[in-house]
N, C-alpha and C positions, 0 to 999 in steps of 0.2 A: 389656805389662810394655815397660819401655826399659832400656837397659843404660848408663850415666855412667860412661865412663874417671876413673880417679881416680889410677889411674899405671899404669906400662909393663905392661901383661898384666893389669889387675887393676881390676875393673870393678864396682858398687852396682848393685843390680836396684833398680828407682825403679816406683812406681805411682802412677798417678791425674797431675794435671797441674795447671802456674800459668796464671794469664790468660793469659799468653799463648801457650798449646797449642792453645787451644781458638777456633773460629774458625766463623761462624753456615754454617750447611749442612753442617757434618761431621757424616757419619756413622759410628758405629761398631759395629759387631758383637762381640759380648761372648762370650768363652769363656772356659773350659767349659761349656755345661748343664746340665740337671739332671731325674732321671727321679726323679717323686714316688713313693714307699713308700707303702704301708698304714700303717706304723710311721709315719712322717713327719707324715702326715696324722691319725690317731687321737691321737696325744700333743700336736702346735703344736692343734689342736681343743680339747682338754681343757685344755689349759693358758692358752690363752685363753678358757676360760670362757664358748665356745661352745656352747651346750646342745641346738642341734638335731641332729636324730638323724639327718638327709639327710649329716651329716659324719661318722658311725661305726655306725651299724645298718644292717647289708646287707638285713636283712630290710625293712623302712621303706624304704630307697634303692630296695630290686629292684620296691617298688609303687606310686615315685612316677612323674612324666613321665619322669625321666630313666634308671629301669628300673636303677640302680644308686647306689653311694658316689657320693657327688659331692664336690670338692676344695673344703674352707673358701678362701673366694675370700680370705681375709688372709694365707693361707700363700702363694697365688699373688703377690700384692701384695709382701710381703717376700721371697721367694725373685728376682723377677724383678728387685724394685728392689736386691738384694743382689748378683746377678750385673753389675751396673754399677759397682759400687764399685771396683774395681782401676782398671781404667781410667778413669773418671772423677772419683771422689770420694777418691779413699786418703787424700790429703793436703787435703782441705775441712778448713778455718776452723769452716763448722759446716754445718749442712744446715738451711733453711730451709723447707723445704714440698713437698709432694705438693701437685697441683692438677688436676682435671679428670680423676678414676679412671673410666676406662669399663671395663666386665667383656665381653666381645665374644662369651666360645663359653667350653662349661662345659669344666673341668679334671678329669679322673679319673684314681687310680692308675694310674701305669705311666705317665701322657704323660710325655715328655720335654719341658721348656721351652726355650727360647732369646730370647737379649735382643739389641734393637740401639735404639741411643739418636742420635738427630737433635739437634745445637744445635741449638736455634732464637735465642737471645741473649745475649748477654754485654756486660756493662756497668759498667764501674766504679763502688763502693758512694760512696754520696754521704757519708755515715757513719763510713765506715774506711778512711781514708787507706790506698793498699799493699795493697787488696784487693780483689776482683772478685766480679762476680757473675755466674755460668753460669744456663741454663734449657735442658734437656733436654724432649725426647719418646723416652717409652720405648715401644716394644711389647713382649711377650711372644708369644710366638708355639707351638706345638707344634710336633714335629720333620715332621709332616706338614703345615705348611704354615701352619694357620688361626690367627690371632691370639684370644690368650684374651684381653689386658688390654693398655690402653692408657693413662698416664698421662706428664704433665709434673710435673718435680720441678727446683728451684732451688737452688743451695748456693755458698758463698761460698769464694773459694781464694784464694789471697797473690796478690800480682805478683809478679814477681822485677826487673821496673823503675819505681822511683818516680818520680816527677816532684818 
């Protein structure tokens, strides 16, 4: 979060950034984290019509190689990606896509996840003057330190200064 002064002793809370706020190599630790509940996993799994019993059937999960219910990986991607919005793309013009999504470790109900992003690249848009494209690599980790997901994401932001 950034505070921008608008008057004497008055500030506006800002989220996200403009093109000029990002530099390749920057690392951002996102906060807060999120503990995944059984309700999160069951509702979101069923909402997305994922019928695999490993995500909501305790008996089935107990007999699996994991020994318990496994959190739907789509939920992991959504939560970790969502954790990055406040700092990175809250003022984005467009989300352009996700690449190289890799699941590193299983996530279980009760795990607390955190996210860290590294700016990989930034460039001015060739087709949209006054806008730029930011590419980041985000890693989601459990509170115990294990990486659970890594992905790249690109989004378009406005430039404060245009030539």
